[in-house]
FIPAMI-412249 format. One record per residue (C-alpha): residue number from 1; x, y, z; residue in one letter. Coordinates in nm, 2 decimals. Each point is the difference from the previous one (the first is absolute). Example, Ala and Ser with C-alpha at 12.3 -4.5 7.8 and 13.67 -1.06 7.14 Angstrom:
residues 2
1; 1.23; -0.45; 0.78; A
2; 0.14; 0.34; -0.07; S
//
This chain:
residues 524
1; 1.65; 9.90; -6.76; M
2; -0.06; -0.34; -0.15; A
3; 0.25; 0.08; -0.29; I
4; 0.30; 0.12; 0.24; S
5; -0.08; -0.27; 0.21; S
6; 0.10; -0.23; -0.30; Q
7; 0.30; 0.18; -0.11; L
8; 0.14; -0.02; 0.35; I
9; -0.06; -0.36; 0.00; S
10; 0.17; -0.05; -0.33; L
11; 0.30; 0.19; 0.08; I
12; 0.01; -0.20; 0.34; S
13; 0.03; -0.28; -0.20; G
14; 0.25; 0.11; -0.25; I
15; 0.23; 0.11; 0.30; L
16; -0.06; -0.35; 0.15; L
17; 0.11; -0.17; -0.30; T
18; 0.32; 0.24; -0.05; L
19; 0.08; -0.08; 0.38; L
20; -0.04; -0.35; -0.08; L
21; 0.22; 0.01; -0.33; G
22; 0.27; 0.19; 0.23; I
23; 0.03; -0.26; 0.27; L
24; -0.01; -0.29; -0.25; I
25; 0.29; 0.16; -0.19; G
26; 0.18; 0.03; 0.35; F
27; -0.05; -0.33; 0.13; F
28; 0.13; -0.14; -0.35; I
29; 0.29; 0.21; 0.01; R
30; 0.06; -0.15; 0.35; K
31; -0.08; -0.36; -0.08; K
32; 0.17; -0.05; -0.35; F
33; 0.33; 0.04; -0.11; T
34; 0.19; 0.31; -0.14; E
35; -0.03; -0.16; -0.34; S
36; -0.37; 0.03; -0.01; R
37; -0.05; 0.31; 0.14; V
38; -0.01; 0.20; -0.30; E
39; -0.29; -0.23; -0.17; S
40; -0.20; -0.01; 0.33; I
41; 0.01; 0.41; 0.01; E
42; -0.11; 0.00; -0.36; A
43; -0.31; -0.20; 0.08; L
44; -0.08; 0.20; 0.28; S
45; 0.04; 0.32; -0.20; K
46; -0.22; -0.20; -0.28; K
47; -0.26; -0.06; 0.29; I
48; 0.03; 0.34; 0.11; V
49; -0.06; 0.15; -0.34; E
50; -0.33; -0.25; -0.05; E
51; -0.13; 0.13; 0.31; A
52; 0.02; 0.36; -0.08; K
53; -0.15; -0.08; -0.34; K
54; -0.27; -0.19; 0.15; E
55; -0.05; 0.27; 0.25; A
56; 0.00; 0.27; -0.26; E
57; -0.28; -0.21; -0.22; T
58; -0.21; -0.03; 0.36; V
59; 0.03; 0.35; 0.07; K
60; -0.11; 0.11; -0.34; K
61; -0.31; -0.24; 0.02; E
62; -0.08; 0.16; 0.31; A
63; 0.03; 0.33; -0.11; M
64; -0.23; -0.06; -0.27; L
65; -0.23; -0.18; 0.19; Q
66; -0.02; 0.29; 0.24; A
67; -0.05; 0.27; -0.28; K
68; -0.29; -0.24; -0.14; D
69; -0.19; -0.01; 0.33; S
70; 0.05; 0.40; 0.06; L
71; -0.14; 0.04; -0.36; Y
72; -0.28; -0.21; 0.08; Q
73; -0.07; 0.16; 0.34; M
74; 0.02; 0.35; -0.17; K
75; -0.26; -0.11; -0.28; M
76; -0.23; -0.13; 0.27; E
77; -0.01; 0.30; 0.18; F
78; -0.04; 0.23; -0.25; E
79; -0.30; -0.21; -0.12; K
80; -0.16; 0.00; 0.34; E
81; 0.08; 0.38; 0.04; T
82; -0.18; 0.06; -0.35; K
83; -0.33; -0.24; 0.13; E
84; 0.00; 0.17; 0.31; R
85; -0.01; 0.36; -0.15; K
86; -0.24; -0.10; -0.25; Q
87; -0.23; -0.11; 0.27; E
88; 0.05; 0.30; 0.19; I
89; -0.09; 0.21; -0.32; Q
90; -0.31; -0.23; -0.05; D
91; -0.12; 0.07; 0.39; Q
92; 0.06; 0.38; -0.07; E
93; -0.21; -0.02; -0.29; K
94; -0.31; -0.20; 0.17; R
95; 0.05; 0.21; 0.32; I
96; -0.03; 0.32; -0.23; L
97; -0.33; -0.14; -0.19; N
98; -0.14; -0.07; 0.33; K
99; 0.06; 0.36; 0.12; E
100; -0.16; 0.15; -0.30; Q
101; -0.32; -0.26; 0.03; N
102; -0.04; 0.13; 0.35; L
103; 0.02; 0.35; -0.09; D
104; -0.27; -0.07; -0.27; R
105; -0.21; -0.19; 0.25; K
106; 0.06; 0.27; 0.29; I
107; -0.14; 0.27; -0.25; E
108; -0.33; -0.22; -0.13; G
109; -0.07; -0.08; 0.37; I
110; 0.02; 0.36; 0.08; E
111; -0.21; 0.09; -0.27; K
112; -0.26; -0.27; 0.08; R
113; -0.02; 0.12; 0.35; E
114; -0.08; 0.35; -0.14; T
115; -0.27; -0.12; -0.23; E
116; -0.16; -0.21; 0.29; F
117; 0.02; 0.30; 0.21; E
118; -0.20; 0.20; -0.24; K
119; -0.27; -0.31; -0.03; R
120; -0.05; -0.05; 0.33; E
121; -0.08; 0.40; 0.04; R
122; -0.25; -0.06; -0.30; L
123; -0.14; -0.34; 0.14; L
124; -0.06; 0.17; 0.34; T
125; -0.19; 0.30; -0.16; Q
126; -0.20; -0.23; -0.22; K
127; -0.07; -0.22; 0.30; E
128; -0.15; 0.29; 0.17; K
129; -0.20; 0.10; -0.31; D
130; -0.13; -0.38; -0.01; A
131; -0.11; 0.02; 0.33; L
132; -0.20; 0.33; -0.03; E
133; -0.15; -0.14; -0.32; L
134; -0.11; -0.34; 0.17; K
135; -0.18; 0.21; 0.30; E
136; -0.18; 0.19; -0.25; K
137; -0.09; -0.33; -0.21; Y
138; -0.06; -0.18; 0.32; D
139; -0.27; 0.32; 0.06; L
140; -0.12; -0.04; -0.35; L
141; -0.08; -0.38; 0.03; I
142; -0.17; 0.05; 0.33; N
143; -0.23; 0.25; -0.13; E
144; -0.08; -0.22; -0.32; Q
145; -0.04; -0.30; 0.20; K
146; -0.27; 0.16; 0.21; K
147; -0.17; 0.15; -0.31; K
148; 0.02; -0.35; -0.18; L
149; -0.14; -0.18; 0.36; E
150; -0.27; 0.27; -0.01; Y
151; -0.11; -0.02; -0.39; L
152; 0.04; -0.42; 0.00; A
153; -0.20; -0.04; 0.31; G
154; 0.26; -0.24; 0.15; I
155; 0.33; 0.02; 0.18; S
156; 0.35; -0.05; -0.09; S
157; 0.01; -0.37; 0.18; Q
158; -0.32; -0.08; -0.15; E
159; 0.10; 0.06; -0.34; A
160; 0.34; -0.20; 0.06; K
161; -0.18; -0.30; 0.12; E
162; -0.25; 0.01; -0.31; W
163; 0.33; 0.05; -0.24; L
164; 0.16; -0.26; 0.20; I
165; -0.32; -0.26; -0.04; Q
166; -0.04; 0.12; -0.37; A
167; 0.35; -0.11; -0.06; M
168; -0.01; -0.35; 0.18; E
169; -0.31; -0.07; -0.21; N
170; 0.20; 0.07; -0.33; E
171; 0.28; -0.18; 0.13; A
172; -0.21; -0.30; 0.08; K
173; -0.15; 0.05; -0.33; H
174; 0.35; 0.01; -0.19; E
175; 0.09; -0.30; 0.23; A
176; -0.29; -0.20; -0.13; A
177; 0.08; 0.05; -0.36; K
178; 0.37; -0.08; 0.03; T
179; -0.08; -0.31; 0.20; I
180; -0.24; -0.09; -0.29; R
181; 0.25; 0.06; -0.26; R
182; 0.25; -0.20; 0.18; L
183; -0.22; -0.28; 0.05; E
184; -0.06; 0.00; -0.37; N
185; 0.35; -0.01; -0.07; E
186; 0.04; -0.28; 0.26; A
187; -0.21; -0.22; -0.18; K
188; 0.23; -0.06; -0.28; E
189; 0.26; -0.17; 0.21; V
190; -0.29; -0.12; 0.28; A
191; 0.07; -0.37; -0.10; D
192; 0.38; 0.02; 0.10; K
193; -0.06; 0.22; 0.29; K
194; -0.29; -0.25; 0.11; A
195; 0.24; -0.30; -0.02; K
196; 0.25; 0.18; 0.20; E
197; -0.27; 0.09; 0.27; I
198; -0.11; -0.37; 0.03; I
199; 0.37; -0.12; 0.02; S
200; 0.08; 0.21; 0.29; L
201; -0.36; -0.08; 0.17; A
202; 0.09; -0.36; -0.06; I
203; 0.36; 0.09; 0.18; K
204; -0.17; 0.15; 0.28; R
205; -0.29; -0.27; 0.05; Y
206; 0.20; -0.30; -0.08; A
207; 0.17; -0.04; 0.35; G
208; -0.27; -0.10; 0.21; D
209; -0.19; -0.17; -0.28; Y
210; 0.28; -0.22; -0.09; V
211; 0.12; -0.09; 0.36; A
212; -0.38; -0.11; 0.04; E
213; -0.09; -0.18; -0.32; K
214; 0.31; -0.09; -0.17; T
215; 0.14; -0.18; 0.30; V
216; -0.08; -0.33; 0.16; S
217; 0.13; -0.15; 0.36; Y
218; 0.07; -0.38; 0.06; V
219; 0.01; -0.08; 0.38; N
220; 0.30; -0.22; 0.09; L
221; 0.03; -0.23; 0.28; P
222; 0.32; 0.12; 0.14; N
223; 0.29; 0.21; -0.10; E
224; 0.22; -0.29; -0.12; E
225; -0.25; -0.05; -0.30; M
226; 0.14; 0.31; -0.16; K
227; 0.34; -0.16; -0.02; G
228; -0.15; -0.33; -0.15; R
229; -0.23; 0.22; -0.28; I
230; 0.35; 0.18; -0.06; I
231; 0.17; -0.31; -0.09; G
232; 0.38; -0.08; -0.01; R
233; 0.14; 0.33; -0.20; E
234; -0.34; 0.10; -0.07; G
235; -0.10; -0.28; -0.23; R
236; -0.36; -0.03; 0.15; N
237; -0.09; 0.33; -0.01; I
238; 0.09; 0.06; -0.34; R
239; -0.17; -0.31; -0.12; A
240; -0.31; 0.13; 0.16; I
241; 0.01; 0.32; -0.16; E
242; 0.09; -0.14; -0.36; A
243; -0.31; -0.25; 0.03; A
244; -0.25; 0.27; 0.14; T
245; 0.14; 0.30; -0.17; G
246; -0.05; 0.15; 0.37; I
247; 0.24; 0.18; 0.18; D
248; 0.06; -0.13; 0.35; L
249; 0.10; 0.24; 0.29; I
250; 0.19; -0.15; 0.29; I
251; 0.08; 0.27; 0.26; D
252; -0.03; 0.06; 0.37; D
253; -0.37; -0.03; 0.01; T
254; -0.05; -0.28; 0.29; P
255; -0.13; -0.33; -0.14; E
256; -0.13; 0.12; -0.35; A
257; 0.10; -0.01; -0.34; V
258; -0.11; 0.28; -0.27; I
259; -0.11; -0.09; -0.33; L
260; 0.00; 0.31; -0.26; S
261; -0.13; 0.06; -0.34; G
262; -0.26; 0.17; -0.20; F
263; -0.16; -0.34; -0.17; N
264; -0.25; -0.11; 0.29; S
265; -0.04; -0.32; -0.15; V
266; 0.35; -0.11; -0.01; R
267; 0.03; 0.15; 0.38; R
268; -0.28; -0.23; 0.10; E
269; 0.21; -0.28; -0.16; V
270; 0.30; 0.09; 0.19; A
271; -0.17; 0.02; 0.29; R
272; -0.17; -0.32; 0.01; L
273; 0.34; -0.17; -0.13; S
274; 0.18; 0.12; 0.25; L
275; -0.28; -0.09; 0.30; E
276; 0.02; -0.31; -0.13; R
277; 0.38; -0.05; -0.03; L
278; 0.03; 0.12; 0.38; I
279; -0.25; -0.27; 0.12; S
280; 0.16; -0.27; -0.21; D
281; 0.34; 0.12; 0.13; G
282; 0.20; -0.15; -0.28; R
283; 0.12; 0.33; -0.19; I
284; 0.23; -0.04; -0.29; H
285; -0.01; 0.12; -0.35; P
286; -0.14; -0.31; -0.17; A
287; -0.31; -0.04; 0.27; R
288; -0.04; 0.40; -0.05; I
289; -0.06; -0.07; -0.36; E
290; -0.20; -0.29; 0.06; E
291; -0.23; 0.18; 0.25; V
292; -0.02; 0.32; -0.21; V
293; -0.14; -0.18; -0.31; K
294; -0.25; -0.19; 0.22; K
295; -0.12; 0.29; 0.17; V
296; -0.02; 0.22; -0.35; S
297; -0.22; -0.27; -0.12; Q
298; -0.22; 0.03; 0.30; E
299; 0.00; 0.35; -0.02; V
300; -0.10; 0.00; -0.38; E
301; -0.32; -0.25; 0.09; V
302; -0.10; 0.26; 0.29; A
303; 0.03; 0.27; -0.24; V
304; -0.21; -0.16; -0.26; R
305; -0.22; -0.12; 0.28; E
306; -0.04; 0.34; 0.12; A
307; -0.09; 0.12; -0.36; G
308; -0.25; -0.28; -0.07; E
309; -0.18; 0.10; 0.34; A
310; -0.01; 0.38; -0.10; A
311; -0.16; -0.10; -0.33; T
312; -0.25; -0.22; 0.17; F
313; -0.11; 0.25; 0.25; D
314; -0.04; 0.25; -0.25; V
315; -0.20; -0.23; -0.25; G
316; 0.22; 0.08; -0.30; V
317; 0.10; -0.30; -0.24; H
318; 0.25; -0.07; -0.29; G
319; 0.28; 0.18; 0.10; I
320; 0.32; -0.07; -0.14; H
321; 0.20; -0.22; 0.26; P
322; 0.32; 0.23; -0.01; E
323; -0.28; 0.27; 0.11; M
324; -0.11; -0.21; 0.27; I
325; 0.38; -0.04; 0.12; K
326; 0.05; 0.38; -0.01; L
327; -0.32; 0.07; 0.20; V
328; 0.13; -0.24; 0.25; G
329; 0.33; 0.18; 0.04; K
330; -0.18; 0.28; 0.10; L
331; -0.06; -0.17; 0.36; K
332; 0.32; 0.06; 0.07; Y
333; -0.01; 0.39; -0.13; R
334; -0.10; 0.27; 0.23; S
335; -0.06; 0.40; -0.11; S
336; 0.00; 0.27; 0.29; Y
337; -0.05; -0.27; 0.25; G
338; -0.28; -0.17; -0.20; Q
339; 0.00; -0.35; -0.13; N
340; -0.03; 0.04; -0.39; V
341; -0.20; -0.34; -0.05; L
342; -0.24; 0.09; 0.29; Q
343; 0.01; 0.35; -0.17; H
344; -0.09; -0.14; -0.34; S
345; -0.28; -0.24; 0.13; L
346; -0.17; 0.29; 0.15; E
347; 0.04; 0.22; -0.31; V
348; -0.16; -0.30; -0.22; A
349; -0.31; -0.02; 0.25; F
350; -0.04; 0.35; 0.02; L
351; -0.01; 0.03; -0.40; C
352; -0.27; -0.30; -0.01; G
353; -0.21; 0.18; 0.23; V
354; 0.02; 0.32; -0.18; M
355; -0.07; -0.16; -0.34; A
356; -0.30; -0.19; 0.12; A
357; -0.14; 0.33; 0.11; E
358; 0.09; 0.12; -0.36; L
359; -0.11; -0.28; -0.19; G
360; 0.33; -0.07; -0.15; L
361; 0.19; -0.34; 0.00; N
362; 0.08; -0.10; 0.33; I
363; 0.26; -0.27; -0.09; K
364; 0.19; 0.24; -0.21; Q
365; 0.02; 0.26; 0.28; A
366; 0.08; -0.27; 0.24; K
367; 0.29; -0.09; -0.23; R
368; 0.12; 0.35; -0.08; A
369; -0.03; 0.05; 0.39; G
370; 0.22; -0.31; 0.09; L
371; 0.27; 0.06; -0.25; L
372; 0.02; 0.39; 0.01; H
373; 0.34; -0.06; 0.22; D
374; 0.16; -0.27; -0.16; I
375; 0.27; 0.19; -0.11; G
376; 0.10; 0.01; 0.33; K
377; 0.12; -0.34; 0.01; A
378; 0.30; 0.05; -0.22; V
379; 0.02; 0.39; 0.04; D
380; 0.34; -0.07; 0.15; H
381; 0.12; -0.17; -0.29; E
382; -0.13; 0.19; -0.29; V
383; 0.03; 0.36; -0.05; E
384; -0.31; 0.24; -0.03; G
385; -0.33; 0.06; 0.16; S
386; -0.17; -0.29; 0.17; H
387; -0.32; 0.11; -0.21; A
388; 0.18; -0.01; -0.31; V
389; 0.19; -0.31; 0.07; I
390; -0.33; -0.15; 0.12; G
391; -0.18; 0.09; -0.31; A
392; 0.30; -0.14; -0.18; D
393; -0.04; -0.35; 0.21; L
394; -0.37; -0.01; -0.08; A
395; 0.04; 0.05; -0.38; K
396; 0.29; -0.27; -0.03; R
397; -0.21; -0.26; 0.19; F
398; -0.33; 0.07; -0.22; G
399; -0.20; 0.22; 0.21; E
400; -0.29; 0.21; -0.15; S
401; 0.07; 0.37; -0.15; N
402; -0.25; 0.13; 0.26; R
403; 0.19; -0.16; 0.29; V
404; 0.34; 0.09; -0.14; I
405; -0.10; 0.39; -0.02; H
406; -0.13; -0.02; 0.36; A
407; 0.30; -0.11; 0.13; I
408; 0.19; 0.23; -0.19; A
409; -0.18; 0.30; 0.14; S
410; -0.10; -0.07; 0.35; H
411; 0.28; 0.28; 0.06; H
412; -0.07; 0.21; -0.27; E
413; 0.32; -0.09; -0.21; D
414; -0.23; 0.00; -0.29; I
415; -0.34; 0.19; -0.05; P
416; -0.34; -0.20; 0.16; L
417; -0.22; -0.12; -0.31; E
418; -0.25; -0.22; 0.13; S
419; -0.21; -0.02; 0.31; T
420; 0.22; -0.31; 0.10; L
421; 0.27; 0.23; 0.04; D
422; -0.17; 0.22; 0.22; V
423; -0.13; -0.30; 0.23; L
424; 0.35; -0.14; 0.03; V
425; 0.13; 0.34; 0.10; Q
426; -0.25; 0.06; 0.23; A
427; 0.01; -0.34; 0.17; A
428; 0.40; 0.02; 0.05; D
429; -0.05; 0.36; 0.16; T
430; -0.27; -0.14; 0.23; L
431; 0.21; -0.30; 0.13; S
432; 0.33; 0.21; 0.02; G
433; -0.14; 0.29; 0.19; A
434; -0.25; -0.16; 0.22; R
435; 0.07; 0.05; 0.36; P
436; 0.23; -0.26; 0.16; G
437; 0.06; -0.14; -0.36; A
438; 0.36; 0.15; 0.00; R
439; 0.09; -0.01; 0.38; K
440; -0.16; 0.31; 0.07; E
441; -0.26; 0.05; 0.30; M
442; -0.35; 0.14; -0.05; L
443; 0.05; 0.26; 0.21; E
444; 0.35; 0.14; -0.16; T
445; -0.21; -0.02; -0.34; Y
446; -0.30; 0.23; 0.14; V
447; 0.22; 0.23; 0.16; K
448; 0.23; 0.02; -0.33; R
449; -0.32; 0.10; -0.19; L
450; -0.10; 0.27; 0.25; E
451; 0.33; 0.13; 0.00; D
452; 0.03; 0.03; -0.36; L
453; -0.31; 0.18; -0.03; E
454; 0.09; 0.24; 0.28; K
455; 0.34; 0.10; -0.14; I
456; -0.19; 0.07; -0.32; A
457; -0.26; 0.23; 0.16; H
458; 0.28; 0.19; 0.17; S
459; 0.07; 0.19; -0.33; F
460; -0.18; 0.31; -0.09; E
461; -0.26; -0.05; -0.27; G
462; -0.09; -0.33; 0.05; I
463; -0.36; -0.12; -0.09; G
464; -0.02; -0.41; 0.09; K
465; 0.25; -0.26; 0.01; T
466; -0.05; -0.35; -0.06; Y
467; 0.22; -0.31; 0.13; A
468; 0.01; -0.29; -0.28; L
469; 0.15; -0.31; -0.05; Q
470; 0.03; -0.06; 0.37; A
471; 0.23; 0.30; 0.04; G
472; 0.22; -0.06; -0.30; R
473; -0.15; 0.28; -0.18; E
474; -0.17; 0.34; 0.13; I
475; -0.19; 0.24; -0.23; R
476; -0.08; 0.39; 0.10; I
477; -0.24; 0.18; -0.19; I
478; 0.10; 0.39; 0.06; V
479; -0.25; 0.31; -0.02; E
480; 0.08; 0.13; -0.32; S
481; -0.03; 0.37; 0.11; E
482; 0.28; -0.04; 0.25; K
483; 0.23; -0.19; -0.19; V
484; 0.12; 0.02; -0.37; S
485; 0.10; -0.27; -0.27; D
486; 0.36; 0.07; 0.07; N
487; -0.04; 0.00; 0.37; D
488; -0.13; -0.34; 0.01; I
489; 0.37; -0.11; -0.07; Y
490; 0.15; 0.16; 0.24; V
491; -0.30; -0.14; 0.27; L
492; 0.04; -0.36; -0.13; S
493; 0.39; 0.03; 0.09; R
494; -0.05; 0.16; 0.32; D
495; -0.27; -0.25; 0.12; I
496; 0.24; -0.26; -0.10; A
497; 0.30; 0.14; 0.20; K
498; -0.22; 0.02; 0.30; K
499; -0.11; -0.34; -0.04; I
500; 0.34; -0.11; -0.02; E
501; 0.10; 0.19; 0.32; E
502; -0.30; -0.11; 0.23; C
503; -0.12; -0.34; -0.10; L
504; 0.22; -0.36; -0.02; T
505; -0.17; -0.24; -0.26; Y
506; 0.12; -0.27; -0.24; P
507; 0.03; 0.06; -0.37; G
508; -0.10; 0.36; -0.12; Q
509; -0.31; 0.21; 0.00; I
510; -0.15; 0.16; -0.29; K
511; -0.10; 0.36; 0.03; V
512; -0.26; 0.11; -0.25; T
513; -0.13; 0.36; 0.00; V
514; -0.30; 0.08; -0.20; I
515; -0.12; 0.35; -0.09; R
516; -0.34; 0.05; -0.19; E
517; -0.18; 0.31; -0.09; I
518; -0.38; -0.06; -0.06; R
519; -0.23; 0.22; -0.19; A
520; -0.37; -0.03; 0.09; V
521; -0.28; 0.21; -0.14; E
522; -0.37; -0.08; 0.02; Y
523; -0.24; 0.06; -0.33; A
524; -0.31; 0.15; 0.11; K
//
C-alpha cells in the first residue's frame, strides 16, 4: 500500500509538471511574437522531455525501493515462521517427554500401592500375633514376679525403692568423686578465678560503701553560694579540684556541696578549705590556693599529732617520723565501718595483754599491733595487699624483722612463723569481730551464730558444730559411719549454699567439714 501511494504521488507530480509545461507554452505563444514561437516550443519540448526523464528515474527508484522492502518483509516473515515452527517442535518434544515420564510414574505408583497393600496385610497379621504374644508374656511375667516376690520375701515396690535408694547413693558417691576431681583441677586456676570473684564482690559491694565512705558533704548558707563556688565560667571549682585533687559535685541537693574522692586526707583538706572559703566569703583562684595550702599544712600537723598521740598512748618509741605520719593518716581511714586508727590501738593493747600473759616482749607486741594495718594508709596509692604493703613500709623505715613478719602474715599472705605473728592475727580478729566493732548489734551477732549452727544441724550425719571467729567460720564434725570421705565435699557445698540462701551477713563465712575415724582398743 505504501509503494502504490508513492507511485501515485510521483505520477500525479509528473502530470502536474506536464500540464504546467503545456500551459506555459500556450501562454508563451500568445504573448510572444510569431518569430519566437518556434524557439519557445523547442524550449517547452525540452522541458517536457526532461520532466519525462525525471519521472522515469523517480519511477525506477520507487520500484527498486518497493522490491527491496518486499524482499526484506519476505525474509523476516520466513525467519519468524521458522522460529515459530522450531518453538512448536520443541514444545511438542517436551510434552511428549512429560507424557512418557507421567506414564512411568503412574506405573511406579501402581506398583507401590500393590506392595503397600501386601505389607499392610502382613503388618496386620503380625500385630495380631504380637498381641497374642504380649498377652502370653504378661501372664508369664506376672507369674515369675509372684514367684520372685515369694522367694525374695519383698514386694516389687519395695525392691524398686531399694534399687532407687542404691542408685541415689551410688550417684552421690560418683558426684562427690567428680566434685573432688573438679576442685583439684580448679586449684590450677584458683588464683585467677579468686581475683575475678573478688572483683565482682567489690563491684556489688562498692555502691553503698563508696557512697558512705568516699563522699563528704559541706553545708552552704544559701543556694546562691553554689554559683560563687562555681565562679565565672567554672574557674573557681576548677581551681579547688586542681588544688585538692578531689571532685566537687554541685547538683540539686539543697544547700550542700558533695566532695568525692578515695583519698580521705585530701577529702578532709578539701572539706576544711571549702568551709573556710564559704565563711570568709572571698572565693577566687588565688584565695583558693592560699587557703588550700594553709589547710594542708594544718592537716599534716593534725596527722602527725594523731600519730604521735597514738604511739604515746601505746607506749612505743623510736618509730620513724614518716611511719608516725602514716599512723596519723589512719585516723581518716575506715574499714567495714570501723576507724582503722582506733582498731590499730585496740590491736596494740590486746597484743600487749596477751604478750604479758605469755611472758613475751610487751613493747614489741604493741609495736607490731599498732603497725599491723599501716599499709591501709597508702593502699589506695600502691597496688597489692595492705599486709604486704605495710611490711614493705616497715622494712623501709627500719623496723625489726619480727615486726615486719608479723605485719605481713596477719592475714596469712605469708605463713605464720613466730608467736608474735599469732598474737597479732588473734588480736586483729578480736578487735574486728567483737560485737559492735563493725556496726553489728549484739543481738544480730548472737542470732547469726545460732542460725549458723541450726543450718548445719539440719543436714543428716552431723555430729557437732562450732561457730568460730564471731561467725566468720563454722566447723562441722560429721559421723564417720554415715558420711564418707567423698560425701564431705558435697556436704560442705550444700551447707554453704543453704547459708547463702537463708542468712544475711557481711564478708564471707568459711564452712569446714571434718570427718575422723577413731580406732579404740583396750590393753588387758
